[in-house]
N, C-alpha and C positions, 0 to 999 in steps of 0.2 A: 520601532525596531530600526537599527542603523542599517542603511541600505548598502552595505559592503560586507564581503565575507570576512568574518573574524574567527580567530582560533578559539578553542574552549577557554584558554587562559584569559583572553581579552574580553570575554563576556561572562558575566556572573548570572546565576539563576537562583530564584528563591527556593527554599526547601519544598519538596513534593508534599502536596496537601490534597488528599483524596477528596475531602469535602469541597474544597475550592474547585477542583477539576470537575466533579459531578455537577455542582451548582452552576458552573459556567456553561458546560457543554449541554446539560439537559434541562435548564430552567424552563418551566417550574418542576421542582422535585417533590414538593409537599404532597404526602398521601400516595405517592407513586410506589408501586411494588417492584423491587429490584432483585435480580439474581445474577449469578456468575456461571459461565460455561467454561470448562477446560477440556482439552483433548488428551487422551491417554492411549498408548498402544495396547494396553491390557486393562480392561475396566475393573478387574479385581483389585487394582492398586488404589481405587477410590475408597474402598471400605476402610473407615477409620483414618482416612487421609494417609494411607500407607506410602503413597508416592513421595511423601516428605523425606522418607529414609533412603530414597533412590537418588544418587547424585546425577543421574542422567535425566532428571526432570527439573531443570532450573527454572523453566518458564512456569510450570505448574506450581512450583514453590513460591515464585513471585506472586502468582495469583492468590495463593493462600495467605502469605505473610503480609503483603502490602495492599490487598484488596479485600478478600473475604474476612480476614481477622479484623482489620481496621474498620471495615464497614460495620461489622457486628459489635465492635467495642464501643464506638461512639458516633460514627459518621451518620448512620441512619437516624439517630436521635437528633443530631444537629440539623439535619435537612428535612426532618419530618417524613422519612421514608419508612417503608415496611418491607418485610421479606428477608433478604440477605442470604438465601440458600445458595448452595453451589452444586452443580451437576457436571458429570463427565460423559463425554461421548467418545467413540472410538476414532482415533486419528484417521484422517482421510488419505494421507500419503502424498498429497499434492496441493498446490496453491489454488484455493477457491473451487475445489471439487465439491460436489454435492455432499451434504452432511447426512450421516445415517440418522434414522429416527430413534433408535434405541439409545437410552442414556441411563445413568445410575446416579443416585444421590450419594452422599458421603457415608451412608450406612450400608451401601451396596445394593439397595433396592432398585430393581429394574423399573424404568418408567419410559414414557414416550415424549419426545420433544414436542411433537405436534399436538398431543392431547394434554400433557401435564405441565408443559413449560411455556411454549409460545402464547397460548391463549390466556395464561394466568399471571403474566408479568407485564408491567408497563415499560420497564427499562432492563435490557439484557446486555451484560458485558461479556464478550467472548475473548478470553485470554488463552491463546492457543499456540501450538507449534506452527501449524500451517494456516495461512489466511483463510477466513471464512466470510469475507466481506460480500462476495457475490451471492452465495446461497442465503446468508442471513438477511441481506437486503430484500430478497424475494419473499422470505418468510415474514419480514416486518410488514411489508405491504399487504400480505395475505391476512395476517393476524392482528395488525394494528399496533404493534409495539415500536418503541424506539430503542436504539442500541449503539454499541461501539465495539469495533474489533481492534484488539491490541496484540496481534500475534508477534511473537519474538521479543517480548518485553525483557529487558535486562537492566542492570544497575545504571548504565549511562542514560538509557531512554527514560528511566524513572526519574532521574535527577535533573534532566534537561528537557527533553521533548515533551514530557508530561507535566513539567513544572512551570511551563510558560503561561502567559496570559492569553487565553484563546480568543478574547475579544480583539486583542492586538494582532494575533495571527490572522484572524478573519479579515480585519481591515487591510492588512498588507496583501493578502491573497486577492482581495477584491481590486486593489489598485493594479496589481499585475494582470489580473483577469481582464480588466478594462483596457489595459495596454495591448493585449494580445487578441482580444475577441474579434471575430469576423475576419481573421486572417485567411488569405487564399491558399497559402502554402507555407511550409517551413522546410528549409534545407539545413542539413548538418554536415559539415566537412570534418572528416577524421584524418589524422596522420598517425601512422604506426611506425615505430622505430625500424628503419631499414627497409621499408616496404612502400608500395605505391599508395598514394592517398585515396580516400573513398568519400563519396557523397551520397546521401540518401535524401530524396524529396518526399515529404508527407503532404498529400493533397488534403486540404481542409474545407475548401469550397465556401468560405465565408461563414462558417458555422459559429454559433455562440460558444465561446470558451466556457468551461466549467471549472469549479474550484472545490478542492477538499480543504475545508477551513476549520473543521473541528466542532462547529456549533450544530446541535441537533435539538433545537428548542421548540416549544409549543407542543402540540399533540399530533402533529403530522407524522405518520410512520416513516422512519428513515434510519439509516445506520451510518455513523461517523467512523472514519478510519483514523485511529490515533497511533502515533503522533500525526497531526495534519500539517498542511502547508504546501499546497500544490495547485498549479493551474494545468488543466489537461484538456485534450481533444480526443475525439474518436475519428481517426483518419478515414477519409473516403477512398483513398488510394495511396499507393507508394511505389516509387521506382528508385533504383540505384543499388548501392551496396553499403554495408557497415560492418565493423568488426565485432566479434563476440568472444569474450573470454569464458571458457567453459569451467566447470567446477574443478577439473583436474589441472587447470592452468593452460590447457591447449587454446591457441588462438585460431579463429576461423574468419574467413571472409564470406559474409552472407550476401547472396544476390537476391534482390527484391524486384518483383514485377507484378503488376496488377494488384498491388496491396498485400502481396504474400511473399514470404521467403520461399524460393524455389530450390535453392541448393546452397551448400556451404563448402568452401575449399580451405585446405590447410594453409595456414600462415606459418605456424610453428607448434610443435608438440606432438600429440599422438594422432596418427591417421585413423586409428580405430575409433576414436571419439567422433571424428568428422563423419566416418562411414555410418556410425550408429545414428547420428542426427539425420543424415541423408535418407537412411532407411525409414525413419519416422516420418519425414516430410513426404516421402513417396507413398507410404502406407496410409497416412491420414493427413491430407493436404491442409485441413483446417488448423492443424497445429502451427502452421507457418503464417497465419493471417495476423497482420499487425492491427491490434485492437485499441491501442492507446499511445498517445504522445504526451508526456508530462514534463513539467518544469518545477523545480523546487523553489520555494518562496521564503524559507526561514534561514536565520543564522543559527546554526546548531553544530555541535561537535560530531565527529564521526562516531557512530555507536557500534559498528560492525554488523548491524542488521539493516537490510534495505528499507524496512518500513520507516525508519527515521532518516537514513542516509539519502534516500531519494527526495526528501523534503528540503535538502540543503540548497540554498541559493547558489546558482552557478552550475548546478548539475541538471541533467535531463535524463529521461528514460523512455524507452519504448516498452511495449508489452505485447506478447503474442497470446492468442487464444480468446476465450470468452470475454465479452465486453457488455453483456446485457445489464450488468449493475452500473455501467457508466452511461447508459442510454443507447448503447449499440444494439446490433441485431444478431450477434454471434452467441447462440445459446447451446447448451450441452447436447441437445438432440442432433445438432449438425455435425458432430464428430463421429467418426467411424467407431471409436471406442470411448465409452463414458470416462474411463480413467485418463483419457487424453484431454478432457474438457477443462483444462486448467487456465488460469490467467497468470502468466509468468512475466515478471518485470525484468527488463534488461537495463541495468543502471550504468550510466557513464559518469564516473567520478574518479578523482585522482587516486584515492586510496584503493579503489576497486580495480582500476585499469591503468596502472602506472606506466605501462609500456605503450599506451596510445593516448592521444589528446583530441579534444574538441577544438580544432583550429578556429572554427566559427560556426555559430548557429544563427540563422537569419530568417526573417519572415517577410512575406509580401502581404501588405494590407492597404487597401484603398489606393492602389497604384504606386505605393512607395515601398521600398525595401528597407527594413530596419534590422540592425544587428542586435541580437539578444544576448549571446554569450560569446566570449573569446577566451580560450585557454582556461576553461572552468571558472571564469569570473563573469559576473553580470556586466554587460556592456552599458554604455552611457544611457541608452534608451530605457532600460529597466531601472537603472539607478535614479533617473529623473522621475520615472513613474512612482517609485517608492517615496521619493522626497516630496511629491506633490500633495 
């Protein structure tokens, strides 16, 4: 992979090939039993794949047309796999919330994920609206299967982030992981148009960096998050402030202390949005805990979905909430309300946050400070690591 950020025009991708993707990610595949999970707001739409007639179900249609159908047409034969069934469970309504046990097959028959699915399949693909990485990882370890979560799949992701060579992705992720592992801290400086700059420091205490690299090989229970391509840490503490762009476009200044967001203040937009966030932080303080710091490692086009866009080289992201699937200790039972036990990524990228910039992201490692990112571009230290 070329260690600079390129536009979609400057990089070409091979056609998406489901057999190649599954063989690379899950080797070995021969004799393995595979199935697909989707989420639906109304399980009655599963019967006869009625969701295909609903234009509000583009992700589920992707799951059917480009995974379920292709899997059963020839991919299972090519890879020596069996199964190929598809099941639907009720949408959770939030990122990485616990999944319900009730599911249905495409005939509408009610089944149990824990009795009829998890114990009976070796490889499970979850193609959903909301990420299920955290709960599915826990079930994989309990029941012994491997899997992949591919929430938010769209045409751009299919033709780029899922079409790449994941051996190459894994190699680049490892190069950057080695460059950042055992960091003592990372600081990120933000500038916001017309407002005071902000800096947040994430304490890392020399921990081993981890990577999301797309390979889930062998028979060790695990779940890959696809598209992959990320180096990440579970912060041990955090102090400072950073900006957040809310879904309605409101900009807030978030104050962090003791590893947790304690308040947000209005920069521009709706005060009511800020007030609602502050109420949630007061009511359930665990919702403000910073559970992840991540850096993208791939050269990819913007897809409009964070699952791919956070993997782009030159971007970074924080996440609040549960982090048990990342090796952290924030579990759903620590939240006041179970529906608050989400893992929510906060992506900093030019297309997502055009009115503020990462002036610089730097780390302290082994007594030296190294610049990682400047103005959403990988700095010389990361470029040299990729070139090595």
